[in-house]
SEVOGU-589856 format. One line per 2 residues: number of its first residue (from 1); their letters; for each residue x, y, z of C-alpha. Coordinates in steps of 0.02 Angstrom, whole numbers. Layout:
<sites>
NUM = a = X,Y,Z  ...
</sites>
This chain:
<sites>
1 = ms = 1659,807,-354  1570,822,-555
3 = sk = 1403,884,-623  1336,727,-644
5 = la = 1291,748,-462  1187,897,-457
7 = ie = 1019,905,-448  874,1025,-454
9 = vd = 709,985,-352  595,1099,-310
11 = gl = 695,1239,-373  830,1214,-276
13 = rf = 982,1199,-359  1090,1053,-267
15 = qn = 1287,1007,-321  1259,845,-236
17 = pf = 1101,747,-212  1183,732,20
19 = vi = 1105,812,145  1131,803,331
21 = gs = 968,798,419  891,856,553
23 = gp = 946,810,713  1118,843,795
25 = ps = 1245,853,657  1134,985,610
27 = tn = 1130,1084,798  1193,1262,763
29 = ak = 1287,1357,664  1464,1283,690
31 = im = 1399,1108,649  1327,1172,497
33 = nk = 1440,1265,428  1562,1121,463
35 = af = 1446,993,354  1450,1134,193
37 = aa = 1634,1137,210  1639,946,206
39 = gw = 1557,958,22  1373,909,92
41 = gg = 1270,994,-42  1111,1044,78
43 = vv = 1086,1020,288  900,1032,359
45 = ak = 930,1123,536  883,1025,698
47 = tt = 702,1052,712  653,1237,810
49 = al = 500,1293,880  445,1476,962
51 = td = 532,1477,1111  397,1485,1215
53 = te = 380,1297,1169  457,1208,1340
55 = vv = 598,1078,1277  681,1020,1412
57 = nv = 801,875,1370  857,700,1482
59 = qp = 1038,614,1481  1054,467,1432
61 = ry = 950,480,1295  1053,385,1164
63 = gk = 1072,185,1141  1156,74,1020
65 = lr = 1123,-96,934  1289,-203,873
67 = sk = 1307,-366,805  1400,-515,870
69 = sr = 1545,-416,808  1502,-265,901
71 = dn = 1465,-166,717  1328,-31,755
73 = vg = 1165,-93,651  1046,14,766
75 = fq = 1043,193,844  915,256,983
77 = ni = 883,434,1033  746,522,1163
79 = el = 822,665,1102  700,810,1075
81 = is = 685,955,966  830,1088,985
83 = da = 801,1190,1141  883,1348,1110
85 = pf = 783,1519,1063  711,1521,908
87 = ek = 797,1696,899  949,1612,913
89 = we = 904,1509,765  870,1671,674
91 = dw = 1065,1733,689  1118,1525,657
93 = fk = 1013,1543,498  1096,1694,436
95 = ev = 1272,1659,473  1276,1510,398
97 = kd = 1173,1578,207  1309,1722,223
99 = th = 1452,1603,272  1368,1443,118
101 = pe = 1254,1553,17  1261,1438,-117
103 = gv = 1223,1281,33  1049,1228,29
105 = li = 1001,1274,214  827,1188,255
107 = gs = 738,1247,425  665,1111,506
109 = im = 494,1183,633  370,1109,729
111 = es = 220,1182,792  68,1115,942
113 = yd = -103,1139,804  -129,1323,795
115 = kg = -110,1431,638  -24,1586,711
117 = rw = 101,1497,767  161,1383,616
119 = qe = 139,1542,515  259,1627,619
121 = va = 391,1517,628  377,1475,464
123 = ar = 389,1640,416  537,1723,517
125 = sv = 659,1573,472  628,1589,280
127 = ea = 664,1791,320  816,1731,397
129 = gc = 875,1660,263  787,1461,243
131 = da = 793,1405,75  657,1290,113
133 = le = 570,1206,262  524,1053,329
135 = ln = 390,1028,418  418,893,589
137 = fs = 283,802,590  349,648,633
139 = cp = 457,644,798  413,483,866
141 = hg = 421,549,1069  410,673,1198
143 = hp = 314,788,1100  177,666,1020
145 = es = 102,672,1209  70,840,1183
147 = gm = 2,810,1021  134,873,923
149 = ga = 273,796,806  226,612,751
151 = am = 64,649,833  5,765,706
153 = gq = 73,665,547  -17,514,602
155 = dp = -177,603,562  -200,645,345
157 = aq = -336,810,417  -206,888,501
159 = vr = -48,862,396  -148,951,240
161 = ev = -223,1094,358  -39,1137,434
163 = ta = 46,1116,254  -71,1223,188
165 = wv = -40,1371,329  133,1364,284
167 = ce = 129,1376,115  10,1503,126
169 = av = 157,1607,225  309,1590,149
171 = nv = 356,1577,-35  462,1436,-43
173 = pv = 468,1253,-76  387,1160,94
175 = wa = 451,976,102  321,875,269
177 = km = 397,749,354  330,584,367
179 = tp = 307,487,534  315,278,484
181 = ni = 247,244,622  88,210,555
183 = td = -16,101,426  -20,177,267
185 = it = 135,293,251  17,341,86
187 = rp = -127,456,167  -14,575,256
189 = al = 87,603,121  -55,615,-18
191 = aa = -125,723,106  40,838,119
193 = re = 8,877,-80  -133,906,-73
195 = gg = -93,1047,63  19,1100,-36
197 = aa = 205,1046,-5  329,1039,-154
199 = gv = 375,851,-70  397,754,85
201 = sa = 554,701,177  528,510,234
203 = in = 565,406,329  591,498,524
205 = ti = 623,371,662  532,219,710
207 = ls = 481,221,888  558,71,981
209 = ci = 662,-34,1122  825,-30,1109
211 = gi = 849,-162,1247  833,-224,1419
213 = nl = 977,-199,1531  988,-408,1594
215 = kt = 1057,-362,1768  960,-218,1804
217 = lr = 799,-264,1695  805,-81,1681
219 = pl = 737,-36,1484  864,92,1382
221 = pt = 919,208,1394  886,205,1562
223 = ve = 855,364,1671  816,360,1830
225 = gh = 802,162,1813  648,200,1691
227 = st = 657,250,1493  519,284,1368
229 = fg = 515,226,1196  624,320,1037
231 = gy = 687,348,885  754,215,813
233 = sy = 866,243,655  1047,204,565
235 = la = 1072,25,450  934,-75,518
237 = vk = 800,10,458  840,48,255
239 = pi = 716,-108,220  579,-2,299
241 = al = 638,160,225  678,96,52
243 = rm = 482,0,55  377,174,115
245 = va = 488,306,-4  445,166,-145
247 = qi = 247,162,-95  262,365,-70
249 = aq = 365,376,-238  221,265,-335
251 = aa = 68,340,-247  137,513,-290
253 = pg = 194,493,-481  319,697,-478
255 = fs = 312,724,-304  470,753,-219
257 = is = 562,636,-98  697,671,11
259 = gi = 745,491,77  831,452,232
261 = gg = 841,302,348  1001,186,355
263 = vt = 1106,272,255  1282,232,309
265 = ss = 1375,226,141  1340,278,-84
267 = td = 1274,99,-82  1118,144,42
269 = ai = 1114,308,-57  1109,257,-230
271 = eh = 976,119,-154  854,276,-89
273 = il = 881,375,-281  814,215,-364
275 = vg = 669,179,-269  611,354,-290
277 = as = 715,490,-174  785,650,-282
279 = tv = 906,705,-114  958,576,9
281 = qs = 964,621,193  1081,545,354
283 = ct = 1094,593,510  1143,451,620
285 = gp = 1275,409,494  1381,581,512
287 = ml = 1348,579,702  1438,394,693
289 = qg = 1554,414,551  1584,602,545
291 = mk = 1542,751,421  1705,668,290
293 = mv = 1566,530,265  1479,624,99
295 = se = 1666,595,50  1636,398,-13
297 = li = 1426,456,-54  1492,571,-184
299 = eg = 1629,451,-230  1530,265,-243
301 = te = 1394,372,-329  1502,446,-436
303 = af = 1570,292,-492  1409,199,-489
305 = ld = 1340,331,-627  1513,285,-735
307 = eh = 1473,102,-707  1309,93,-800
309 = gf = 1320,218,-899  1212,344,-813
311 = ds = 1255,553,-859  1154,622,-708
313 = is = 1099,575,-542  934,637,-600
315 = di = 936,493,-748  941,327,-575
317 = vg = 786,426,-487  653,291,-500
319 = ks = 733,189,-598  684,20,-486
321 = lp = 507,70,-450  456,-12,-615
323 = ff = 500,-201,-549  386,-203,-393
325 = tt = 238,-285,-421  125,-412,-332
327 = hh = 153,-578,-264  24,-633,-384
329 = hl = 108,-578,-530  285,-646,-461
331 = ve = 196,-816,-462  133,-774,-642
333 = lq = 305,-746,-709  383,-882,-604
335 = qe = 253,-986,-717  277,-930,-862
337 = kr = 461,-968,-862  430,-1143,-805
339 = rr = 321,-1152,-945  444,-1076,-1092
341 = ke = 580,-1207,-1011  459,-1339,-1014
343 = ae = 436,-1301,-1198  601,-1276,-1264
345 = kr = 659,-1458,-1181  512,-1540,-1249
347 = fc = 554,-1450,-1443  774,-1505,-1413
349 = ds = 732,-1673,-1347  610,-1717,-1504
351 = ar = 731,-1621,-1636  881,-1712,-1548
353 = sf = 804,-1868,-1570  783,-1862,-1731
355 = fd = 963,-1749,-1809  1122,-1759,-1721
357 = ca = 1159,-1561,-1679  1290,-1564,-1840
359 = kl = 1141,-1588,-1940  1042,-1453,-1871
361 = gh = 1137,-1313,-1900  1035,-1312,-2097
363 = lg = 896,-1244,-2002  954,-1075,-1969
365 = ir = 1149,-1030,-2052  1112,-964,-2220
367 = kl = 1020,-799,-2240  855,-749,-2350
369 = gr = 959,-658,-2451  1075,-792,-2518
371 = sv = 905,-859,-2605  792,-727,-2640
373 = rn = 869,-570,-2755  738,-478,-2703
375 = dg = 731,-490,-2528  718,-317,-2466
377 = ev = 534,-321,-2561  515,-467,-2514
379 = vr = 550,-387,-2321  444,-238,-2335
381 = al = 275,-310,-2434  287,-438,-2268
383 = ks = 291,-279,-2171  115,-225,-2235
385 = le = 51,-347,-2127  89,-286,-1955
387 = gr = -58,-150,-1985  -186,-298,-2053
389 = af = -351,-336,-1952  -338,-548,-1966
391 = pn = -539,-629,-1914  -458,-720,-1789
393 = ga = -369,-573,-1702  -182,-596,-1744
395 = rv = -97,-446,-1740  100,-454,-1837
397 = tv = 279,-391,-1814  392,-467,-1953
399 = rd = 560,-478,-1896  740,-486,-1959
401 = vd = 839,-629,-1878  999,-671,-1935
403 = ys = 1016,-866,-1897  1207,-878,-1947
405 = sl = 1249,-778,-1784  1158,-876,-1658
407 = sf = 1203,-1032,-1578  1084,-1186,-1575
409 = ed = 1010,-1151,-1428  975,-966,-1466
411 = qi = 911,-1039,-1629  791,-1126,-1542
413 = kt = 747,-993,-1427  705,-886,-1595
415 = nl = 599,-1030,-1644  472,-1040,-1508
417 = dt = 452,-848,-1484  384,-892,-1677
419 = dv = 210,-900,-1746  235,-895,-1918
421 = mv = 417,-943,-2001  459,-923,-2183
423 = gp = 610,-954,-2273  657,-999,-2429
425 = hg = 686,-1210,-2481  853,-1268,-2386
427 = ag = 911,-1089,-2378  842,-1099,-2157
429 = lm = 711,-969,-2077  788,-779,-2078
431 = hn = 636,-646,-2093  487,-730,-1933
433 = if = 330,-668,-1915  302,-649,-1737
435 = mp = 115,-682,-1634  42,-732,-1464
437 = dr = 52,-932,-1517  143,-1054,-1607
439 = aa = 43,-1088,-1776  121,-1112,-1964
441 = lv = 284,-1142,-2062  294,-1062,-2261
443 = el = 412,-1123,-2362  471,-1044,-2535
445 = fi = 518,-1166,-2673  648,-1065,-2788
447 = dg = 649,-1122,-2954  566,-1304,-2954
449 = ss = 640,-1331,-2785  537,-1466,-2704
451 = an = 481,-1465,-2508  628,-1491,-2374
453 = rh = 556,-1627,-2281  654,-1598,-2135
455 = fh = 558,-1428,-2125  399,-1535,-2153
457 = nl = 416,-1649,-2014  505,-1471,-1899
459 = ar = 319,-1407,-1933  252,-1548,-1880
461 = wq = 333,-1611,-1698  315,-1430,-1656
463 = gr = 117,-1421,-1684  112,-1299,-1828
465 = sy = 32,-1314,-2021  163,-1354,-2169
467 = yg = 157,-1202,-2323  238,-1257,-2464
469 = sa = 218,-1112,-2635  338,-1104,-2781
471 = fs = 426,-945,-2817  517,-903,-2972
473 = np = 656,-778,-2911  655,-645,-2898
475 = vr = 510,-678,-2794  327,-609,-2804
477 = aq = 312,-512,-2669  109,-469,-2664
479 = ql = 123,-670,-2672  195,-715,-2524
481 = vs = 105,-600,-2436  -44,-678,-2503
483 = vv = 0,-834,-2428  78,-779,-2252
485 = ag = -96,-701,-2238  -179,-852,-2249
487 = av = -52,-948,-2129  -105,-793,-2007
489 = ss = -270,-817,-2037  -270,-997,-1997
491 = ld = -182,-999,-1829  -302,-1017,-1706
493 = ls = -221,-924,-1551  -324,-1013,-1412
495 = kp = -213,-1180,-1437  -77,-1173,-1274
497 = y = 80,-1129,-1308
</sites>
């Protein structure tokens, strides 16, 4: 494993960003040690509470959703938090940290709405060796019936208050685990930040019904002829998880996120990181694939970083966020693309109707330097226009374009991006001044040359104004700047392209 995957999050140093999520793959010290030995960067222990919290699990408590090819795509559980005494968890935390001191051990805790109980379970977990805490505000079944888990996480005020209680009691990073069973996941996430959380984990499982037994007509998993809605996970929930991770990242820039939901391979993990997660948790994945699935997560992510030239996993956190926008903006982008294509087609058709393609080569083959001996001075002089304020609101940028290296189609596209084109008589157009709309062509008649009718007609076909000015060689740069400034000032920027 290369150092590219190492990442520091909220002061915690992870050898890689892949973390065992709270659940059966972290249900005791033996299994957590197995995870660290396999190469996982961190482990979130199965959620625990003070010993007098009633926890009674049932059998069966798992259900699978399979595709027609019998692949597992979804997984449901109605399992509760750990039923082991909390004192046992204190021993397990110490054992794991003694065995793997380099691993990041995160305690997952849940309690009733009581400050003393939350602070006690938090402080004792840290004293036993936990490097950070994850507050389970999101278990969707069983515990919400008594006001715990998702019932608490759906109330931003309680999330804020309880987070503050825990942060007051410990001096390690605190993450609040978000429930997806809510209309706007950013509200409890922002409340957790206001309460002092260093970050959030998102998402926990989605409340669901895995299916109905069509022989007995009973819901699954069936316990004594009945069932309850449970937590849905694995590959099928990934689209929802990615959306919610991205929404939190957009709403709370700089707030760390541990992405959860549908992580079955390195591809899934990378997607979570691209939408804003700094670490990625998987629980159902190692349950179904085994702890060794981390090898593919590591190898696949390293290959991705190498392929795209990234030096560190940190470089891709949130890399895809700028490309999310509104539907209204998507419509505008598509309309703009269609408009540009139509304009390019009009220009190509009009040009080809007058010249054949071979004759069009002179419209940008030669460089300005071949006709203007002081071309460097000329370009520097034109650049003085970049900071000038024009009465029509034009803003000028001078750009060099080597037409000799462009295809005919690329020459056309460059022309379409140009508001004022400047070039010597018969030599093509290299130095171009760009502004929001089309407008003018300035042709330099050097040493007695006369107007090039092809350029003149080209300007007319594109709806441009045409400026022809006589110059000796070397060109009087300030005179050219004056001519170009006049052309810029004459632009009607209200004209559609």
